[in-house]
Structures are given as C-alpha cells and as structure tokens.
PAZAPA-4460 file (N, C-alpha, C; in steps of 0.05 Angstrom, whole numbers, plus 32768, in hexadecimal, padded with zeros to 4 digits):
% residues 190
    n_x    n_y    n_z   ca_x   ca_y   ca_z    c_x    c_y    c_z   seq   type   mol
   858B   801D   7CC3   859A   8029   7CB1   858C   803D   7C9E     1      M     A
   8592   8053   7C9D   8584   8068   7C8B   858B   8062   7C6D     2      S     A
   857A   8066   7C5C   857C   8063   7C3E   8595   8074   7C36     3      T     A
   8597   808A   7C3F   85AC   809D   7C31   85C8   8095   7C39     4      E     A
   85CC   8083   7C4C   85E8   807A   7C52   85EE   8060   7C41     5      S     A
   85DC   8059   7C2E   85E3   8042   7C1C   85EF   804C   7C05     6      K     A
   85FE   8039   7BF6   8609   8040   7BDC   85FA   8038   7BC5     7      T     A
   85F5   804C   7BB1   85E4   8047   7B9C   85F7   804E   7B82     8      Y     A
   860A   803C   7B7E   861E   8040   7B68   8611   8041   7B4D     9      E     A
   8616   8056   7B3F   8610   8059   7B22   85F3   805E   7B1E    10      G     A
   85E4   8065   7B31   85C7   806A   7B30   85C0   8082   7B1D    11      W     A
   85D1   8095   7B1C   85CB   80AC   7B0B   85CB   80A7   7AED    12      E     A
   85D8   808E   7AE5   85D9   8089   7ACB   85C4   8073   7AC3    13      K     A
   85B4   8069   7AD7   859E   8057   7AD2   8587   8064   7AC7    14      F     A
   857E   805C   7AAC   856B   806B   7A9C   8553   8058   7A99    15      G     A
   853F   8065   7A8C   8525   8057   7A84   852B   803D   7A75    16      V     A
   853E   803D   7A62   8545   8026   7A52   8550   800F   7A62    17      Q     A
   8562   8018   7A75   856B   8005   7A8B   8558   7FF7   7A9B    18      D     A
   8542   8005   7AA3   852E   7FFA   7AB1   851D   7FE7   7A9F    19      A     A
   8518   7FEF   7A86   850A   7FDB   7A75   851B   7FC4   7A6D    20      L     A
   8532   7FC4   7A6F   8544   7FAD   7A69   8546   7F98   7A80    21      N     A
   853F   7F9F   7A99   8541   7F8E   7AB0   8530   7F74   7AAC    22      L     A
   853D   7F5D   7AB0   852F   7F43   7AAE   852A   7F35   7AC9    23      Q     A
   8533   7F40   7ADE   8530   7F37   7AF8   852E   7F4E   7B0B    24      A     A
   8522   7F49   7B24   851F   7F60   7B36   853B   7F6A   7B41    25      P     A
   853D   7F82   7B48   8553   7F8C   7B53   855A   7F81   7B71    26      T     A
   8572   7F81   7B78   8578   7F77   7B91   8571   7F8B   7BA8    27      K     A
   8571   7FA3   7BA0   856C   7FB9   7BB3   8561   7FD2   7BA6    28      G     A
   8565   7FE9   7BB2   855A   8000   7BA3   8571   800D   7B94    29      F     A
   856A   8019   7B7D   8580   8021   7B6C   8588   803E   7B70    30      L     A
   8579   804D   7B7F   857E   8069   7B83   8578   8072   7B9F    31      C     A
   8583   8086   7BA9   857D   808F   7BC6   8563   809E   7BC4    32      P     A
   8557   809E   7BDA   853C   80B0   7BDD   8540   80CD   7BD6    33      M     A
   8559   80D7   7BDB   855F   80F2   7BD5   855E   80F7   7BB7    34      S     A
   855F   80E4   7BA5   855F   80E8   7B89   8544   80F7   7B80    35      A     A
   8531   80F5   7B91   8515   8103   7B8B   8518   811F   7B91    36      N     A
   8524   812E   7B81   8528   814B   7B84   8510   815B   7B7A    37      T     A
   84FA   814D   7B71   84E2   8159   7B67   84CD   815B   7B7C    38      Y     A
   84D2   814F   7B94   84BE   814E   7BAA   84A6   813D   7BA0    39      G     A
   84A7   8129   7B92   8491   811A   7B8B   848B   8107   7BA3    40      I     A
   8470   8109   7BAB   8468   80FD   7BC3   844E   80EF   7BBE    41      D     A
   844E   80D3   7BC1   8436   80C5   7BBA   8422   80C9   7BD1    42      F     A
   8407   80CF   7BCA   83F5   80D3   7BDD   83E1   80BC   7BE0    43      Q     A
   83D9   80B0   7BCB   83C6   809B   7BCA   83C9   8087   7BB3    44      A     A
   83C0   806E   7BB6   83C3   805C   7B9F   83AE   8048   7BA1    45      F     A
   839E   8043   7B8A   8389   8033   7B8C   838A   801F   7B73    46      T     A
   8385   8006   7B76   8384   7FF2   7B60   8368   7FE7   7B60    47      I     A
   835C   7FE4   7B49   8342   7FDA   7B46   8341   7FC5   7B2D    48      R     A
   832D   7FB4   7B2F   8327   7FA4   7B17   8319   7FB5   7B03    49      D     A
   8325   7FB8   7AEC   8318   7FCB   7AD9   82FE   7FC2   7ACD    50      H     A
   82FC   7FA8   7ACB   82E1   7F9E   7AC3   82C9   7F9F   7AD4    51      T     A
   82CF   7F9C   7AF0   82BA   7F9B   7B02   82B8   7FB4   7B12    52      T     A
   82D0   7FC4   7B0F   82D3   7FDE   7B20   82D7   7FD8   7B3E    53      D     A
   82DC   7FBF   7B46   82DF   7FB9   7B62   82FB   7FC1   7B6B    54      K     A
   82FB   7FD0   7B82   8316   7FD7   7B8E   8323   7FC1   7B9A    55      V     A
   833D   7FBC   7B92   834B   7FA5   7B9D   835F   7FAE   7BB1    56      I     A
   8368   7FC7   7BAF   837E   7FCF   7BBF   837A   7FEF   7BC0    57      F     A
   837E   7FF9   7BDA   837E   8019   7BDC   838D   801D   7BF3    58      K     A
   839F   8030   7BF1   83AF   803D   7C06   83B0   805B   7C04    59      V     A
   83B2   806A   7C1B   83B5   8086   7C1A   83C7   808D   7C30    60      Q     A
   83D6   80A3   7C29   83EC   80AD   7C3C   83DE   80BB   7C52    61      K     A
   83E6   80B5   7C6B   83D8   80C3   7C81   83DE   80DF   7C81    62      P     A
   83CD   80EF   7C8E   83CD   810B   7C90   83E7   8114   7C9C    63      E     A
   83ED   8105   7CB2   8408   810C   7CBF   8417   80F1   7CC0    64      T     A
   8430   80F3   7CB8   8441   80DC   7CB8   844B   80D7   7CD5    65      M     A
   844A   80BE   7CDE   8459   80B7   7CF9   8476   80BF   7CF8    66      P     A
   847D   80C3   7D0F   849C   80C9   7D13   84AA   80AC   7D11    67      K     A
   84C1   80AE   7D01   84CD   8093   7CFC   84E1   8090   7D14    68      L     A
   84E4   8076   7D1F   84F7   8072   7D33   8514   8076   7D29    69      P     A
   8525   807E   7D3C   8541   8081   7D35   854C   806A   7D29    70      K     A
   855D   806A   7D15   8569   8053   7D07   8556   8044   7CF2    71      G     A
   853D   804F   7CEF   8529   8042   7CDD   8535   8042   7CC1    72      F     A
   8533   802B   7CB4   853B   8025   7C9A   8526   8033   7C88    73      D     A
   852D   804A   7C7D   8518   8059   7C6A   8512   804B   7C50    74      T     A
   8523   8037   7C48   851D   8026   7C31   8500   801A   7C34    75      D     A
   84F9   8015   7C4E   84E0   8007   7C52   84C9   8019   7C48    76      K     A
   84CE   8032   7C46   84B7   8045   7C3D   84B2   8043   7C1F    77      L     A
   84C3   8035   7C12   84C0   8033   7BF3   84BD   8015   7BEC    78      R     A
   84B5   8006   7BFF   84AE   7FE8   7BFA   8492   7FE3   7C04    79      M     A
   8483   7FD9   7BF2   8467   7FD0   7BF9   8461   7FB3   7BF8    80      I     A
   8452   7FA8   7C08   844B   7F8E   7C07   842E   7F8B   7C03    81      E     A
   8426   7F81   7BEA   840A   7F7A   7BE3   8401   7F61   7BEA    82      Y     A
   83E6   7F5D   7BF3   83D8   7F43   7BF6   83C0   7F47   7BE5    83      K     A
   83BD   7F37   7BD0   83A9   7F36   7BBC   839B   7F1E   7BBB    84      F     A
   8381   7F1F   7BB6   8370   7F06   7BB3   8375   7EFA   7B98    85      P     A
   836F   7EE0   7B96   8371   7ED0   7B7B   8364   7EE1   7B63    86      R     A
   834C   7EED   7B69   833F   7EFA   7B54   8350   7F10   7B46    87      S     A
   8363   7F1D   7B58   8375   7F2F   7B4B   8386   7F25   7B37    88      F     A
   8390   7F0C   7B3C   83A2   7F00   7B27   8394   7EF9   7B0F    89      V     A
   8379   7EF3   7B13   8368   7EEB   7AFC   835C   7F03   7AED    90      E     A
   8361   7F1A   7AF7   8356   7F34   7AE9   8362   7F35   7ACB    91      C     A
   8352   7F40   7AB8   835D   7F43   7A9E   836A   7F5E   7A9C    92      K     A
   835D   7F73   7AA9   8368   7F8F   7AAA   8364   7F9C   7AC4    93      T     A
   8378   7FA9   7ACE   8374   7FB6   7AE5   8379   7FD6   7AE1    94      I     A
   836E   7FE4   7AF2   8371   8002   7AEF   837F   800B   7B0A    95      A     A
   8391   801F   7B08   839F   802A   7B1F   839A   8048   7B1E    96      T     A
   839C   8051   7B37   839A   8070   7B3A   83AF   8075   7B4F    97      S     A
   83C2   8088   7B46   83D8   8091   7B59   83D6   80AE   7B5A    98      L     A
   83D2   80B8   7B74   83D1   80D3   7B79   83EB   80DD   7B87    99      V     A
   83F6   80F1   7B79   8411   80FB   7B83   8415   8119   7B82   100      F     A
   8424   8123   7B94   8428   813F   7B94   8444   8143   7B89   101      K     A
   8446   815A   7B7F   8460   8165   7B72   846C   817D   7B83   102      V     A
   8484   817C   7B86   848F   8192   7B95   8494   81AD   7B85   103      G     A
   84A5   81BD   7B8A   84A7   81D7   7B80   84B5   81D9   7B63   104      E     A
   84BE   81C3   7B59   84C8   81C4   7B3E   84B5   81B5   7B2B   105      K     A
   84B7   81C0   7B13   84A4   81B3   7AFE   84B0   8196   7AF8   106      P     A
   84A1   8181   7AF1   84A8   8166   7AE9   84A2   8163   7ACD   107      V     A
   84B7   8164   7ABC   84B3   815F   7AA0   84BC   8141   7A9B   108      P     A
   84AA   8134   7A87   84B0   811A   7A7F   84B2   8106   7A98   109      N     A
   849D   8102   7AA6   849B   80F0   7ABD   8494   80D5   7AB1   110      F     A
   84A6   80C1   7AB5   84A3   80A6   7AAB   84A2   8091   7AC3   111      V     A
   8490   807F   7AC2   8491   806A   7AD4   8494   8050   7AC5   112      M     A
   84A8   803F   7ACE   84AD   8026   7AC4   84A9   8011   7AD8   113      V     A
   8495   7FFE   7AD4   848E   7FEA   7AE8   8495   7FD0   7ADD   114      E     A
   84A5   7FBF   7AEB   84AF   7FA4   7AE5   84A1   7F92   7AF8   115      R     A
   8494   7F7D   7AF0   8488   7F68   7B01   8496   7F4E   7AFC   116      H     A
   849E   7F3F   7B12   84AD   7F27   7B0E   849F   7F10   7B20   117      Y     A
   84A1   7EFA   7B14   8499   7EE2   7B23   84B0   7ECB   7B22   118      F     A
   84B6   7EC1   7B39   84CD   7EAF   7B3A   84E7   7EBA   7B2F   119      K     A
   84E9   7ED4   7B33   8500   7EE1   7B2D   8504   7EEA   7B10   120      G     A
   84F1   7EE4   7AFE   84F0   7EE9   7AE3   84D9   7EFD   7ADB   121      K     A
   84DF   7F0C   7AC7   84CD   7F21   7ABD   84B4   7F14   7AB3   122      L     A
   849C   7F1E   7ABF   8482   7F14   7AB9   8475   7F28   7AA5   123      L     A
   8477   7F44   7AAD   8469   7F5A   7A9E   8477   7F72   7AA4   124      K     A
   8476   7F85   7A91   8482   7FA0   7A93   846F   7FB5   7A87   125      S     A
   846F   7FCC   7A96   845E   7FE2   7A8C   846D   7FFB   7A8F   126      W     A
   8467   800E   7A7C   8476   8027   7A7C   8460   803D   7A78   127      E     A
   8461   804F   7A8B   844D   8067   7A8A   8459   8081   7A89   128      F     A
   844D   8094   7A7B   845B   80AD   7A77   8445   80C4   7A7C   129      K     A
   844F   80D9   7A8A   8440   80F1   7A8E   8453   8108   7A83   130      V     A
   844A   8118   7A6F   845A   812D   7A64   8462   8142   7A78   131      D     A
   8454   814A   7A89   8459   8160   7A9A   8448   8163   7AB3   132      F     A
   8453   8169   7ACA   8446   816D   7AE3   844E   8189   7AEC   133      C     A
   843B   819A   7AF4   843F   81B4   7AFC   844B   81B4   7B17   134      M     A
   845E   81C9   7B20   8465   81C7   7B3D   8450   81CC   7B4F   135      P     A
   8451   81C2   7B66   843E   81C5   7B7C   8423   81BD   7B75   136      N     A
   8423   81A5   7B66   8408   819B   7B5C   8403   8182   7B68   137      S     A
   83E9   8179   7B69   83E0   815F   7B6F   83D6   8153   7B56   138      V     A
   83E0   813C   7B53   83DA   812D   7B37   83CD   8112   7B3F   139      N     A
   83BD   8109   7B27   83B2   80EE   7B2A   83BC   80E0   7B12   140      N     A
   83CA   80CC   7B15   83D5   80BC   7AFD   83C4   80A2   7AFC   141      W     A
   83B4   80A0   7AE9   83A4   8088   7AE6   83AE   8078   7ACD   142      E     A
   83B0   805F   7AD2   83B8   804C   7ABC   83A9   8032   7ABE   143      A     A
   83A7   8024   7AA5   839A   800B   7AA3   83AF   7FF7   7A9B   144      M     A
   83B0   7FE0   7AA8   83C2   7FCB   7AA1   83B2   7FB2   7A97   145      Y     A
   83BA   7FA8   7A7E   83AF   7F8F   7A77   83C3   7F79   7A84   146      D     A
   83B8   7F69   7A92   83C9   7F54   7AA1   83CE   7F3F   7A90   147      L     A
   83E4   7F32   7A91   83EA   7F1B   7A7F   83D8   7F02   7A84   148      P     A
   83CE   7EF6   7A6D   83BF   7EDD   7A72   83CE   7EC7   7A80   149      E     A
   83C4   7EB8   7A91   83D3   7EA4   7A9C   83C1   7E8A   7A9E   150      M     A
   83CF   7E73   7A9D   83C2   7E5A   7A9E   83BC   7E57   7ABA   151      K     A
   83A8   7E44   7AC2   839F   7E40   7ADA   83B7   7E36   7AED   152      K     A
   83C8   7E23   7AE1   83DD   7E1B   7AF4   83F3   7E30   7AF9   153      E     A
   83F4   7E43   7AE7   8406   7E5B   7AEE   83FA   7E6C   7B04   154      D     A
   83E0   7E71   7B04   83D1   7E7E   7B17   83D3   7E70   7B33   155      V     A
   83CF   7E57   7B32   83D2   7E45   7B49   83F1   7E48   7B57   156      D     A
   8403   7E49   7B43   841D   7E49   7B4D   8422   7E65   7B5B   157      E     A
   8419   7E7A   7B4E   841D   7E94   7B5B   840E   7E96   7B77   158      I     A
   83F7   7E8A   7B75   83E7   7E8A   7B92   83F3   7E7A   7BA7   159      L     A
   8404   7E67   7B9F   8412   7E57   7BB3   8425   7E66   7BC3   160      S     A
   842D   7E7B   7BBA   8440   7E8F   7BC7   845B   7E7F   7BCF   161      N     A
   8460   7E6B   7BBE   847A   7E5E   7BC3   8490   7E6C   7BB7   162      K     A
   848B   7E7D   7BA2   849F   7E8A   7B94   849B   7EA9   7B94   163      Y     A
   84AF   7EB8   7B95   84AA   7ED8   7B97   849C   7EE2   7B80   164      P     A
   8487   7EF4   7B86   847B   7F05   7B72   8483   7F20   7B7C   165      S     A
   8492   7F2F   7B6A   8499   7F4B   7B73   849C   7F5E   7B5B   166      E     A
   84A1   7F78   7B61   84A4   7F8B   7B4C   84B6   7FA0   7B53   167      S     A
   84BF   7FAD   7B40   84D0   7FC7   7B41   84C2   7FDC   7B34   168      D     A
   84BE   7FF5   7B40   84B4   800B   7B32   84C7   8021   7B32   169      S     A
   84CF   802B   7B1A   84E3   8041   7B16   84D5   805A   7B0D   170      F     A
   84DC   8071   7B17   84D1   8089   7B0F   84E6   809D   7B05   171      Y     A
   84E4   80A7   7AEE   84F7   80B7   7AE0   84EB   80D3   7ADA   172      F     A
   84FC   80E7   7ADC   84F5   8102   7AD3   8508   810A   7ABF   173      V     A
   8501   8111   7AA6   8513   8114   7A90   852A   8102   7A8D   174      D     A
   8521   80E9   7A91   8536   80D3   7A8D   8546   80CD   7AA6   175      G     A
   8544   80DD   7ABA   8554   80D8   7AD5   8545   80C9   7AE7   176      K     A
   8552   80B3   7AF2   8544   80A4   7B09   8541   80B4   7B21   177      L     A
   8529   80B7   7B2C   8526   80C7   7B42   851A   80B8   7B58   178      I     A
   850A   80A0   7B53   8500   8090   7B69   8500   8073   7B5F   179      M     A
   8504   8060   7B74   8502   8045   7B6F   84F3   8037   7B85   180      H     A
   84DC   802B   7B80   84CC   801D   7B94   84CB   7FFE   7B8B   181      N     A
   84C7   7FEF   7B9F   84C3   7FD3   7B9D   84AA   7FC9   7BAA   182      K     A
   849E   7FB2   7BA0   8488   7FA4   7BAD   848C   7F88   7BAB   183      A     A
   847F   7F7C   7BBE   847B   7F5B   7BC1   845E   7F58   7BC4   184      K     A
   8459   7F40   7BB6   843B   7F39   7BB5   8438   7F1E   7BC1   185      Y     A
   8421   7F18   7BD3   8418   7F01   7BDA   83FC   7EFD   7BD3   186      T     A
   83F1   7EE6   7BD0   83D5   7EE1   7BC7   83C6   7ED0   7BD8   187      Y     A
   83AB   7ED0   7BD6   839B   7EBF   7BE7   8384   7EB9   7BD7   188      Y     A
   8376   7EA2   7BDE   835D   7E9B   7BD0   8345   7EAF   7BDA   189      E     A
   8334   7EB7   7BC5   831D   7EC6   7BCE   830C   7EBA   7BE1   190      D     A
***
C-alpha cells in the first residue's frame, strides 16, 4: 500500500506544541510524504559518543536508490530500526550529525522535535531549530544530546528488549508539519 493512499486526518493543524505535548508514541505517521514540499532529503546521519568521539551509528544514502517493487509501502522509508550496544545507553552525552539537501524553496524556521519513549511513556524530548536554509543547499545539522541519567536496573530493563523503545521525529517549517519519521531501538551487550 502506498503512503499517499492513507488518510492523515487533521495533519495540517498539528503544530510544534502538539508534538511537544505528546506523552506516548503515535500509532502511525501523522502526515503524508507529500507534505515535504521543500524537497528536504536526508543524505547521511551519524551518532557518536561525545565524550570518547567513538562512532556508534552511521548511515549514508546510496548514490542511486534501488527501484521499489510495485505495491511497496513507502512508510517503510521513514522508519528506522537501530541496534545499539549497552555502552550507548550508558553515554552521558551523544553528538549527532544530519546531512540534508534542500529543494528549490527556502526553508525558514526549520524545527525538529524528537520524542523518545520506553514502555509507551515519554522518556526524553528534544527540540532543535535552524533559522534558515538556502534553496538548493546541502546542510549539516549538528546537535549534542545530554542523555537522561538512569539507574542500573533501568538500563538492564531497556537492554532486556522486553518492552518497546521507540521515538517520533517531527519536522516543521514555519510551524507547519512537513515530515514525520519513526524509529525503534534494540540493544545488546558490548
């Protein structure tokens, strides 16, 4: 089923504050992929331990995208599944780098709201802002996250993978929702 045939009722009214008020993960995606009228295209993403500078995760978009099979559910393109070592959960601060292209329109007031959940409840939330991105530009959005301190038993519970760890990432331009991505996380012992 293609994403564009799905219903996204009321997504045009979903704003930054609505994203910040969410206390649980969304059931699905809140906007169609066609909402990205700015041509924002993610090229690469890196996560590293800020203290040690060790790269924990890195992905880059291939030079040429494979042809998608007929009937492919395009929502799968905006869902990522991470597998992280225990040391990631125990990091104090992580640094991320997101490389993205912008299409032919300028992007004013670009905001990302990221909500992380464990066992269906909000664990941590971040909001990042970029004042302006030029048309037809390639940009590198770098951010540092202080991770919440957790007790050993909480870390052990997260590493057990018995309960869902997931996140919603919402992207807004001038207060309008243009993209919504989701992630799921599993963990393993180093």
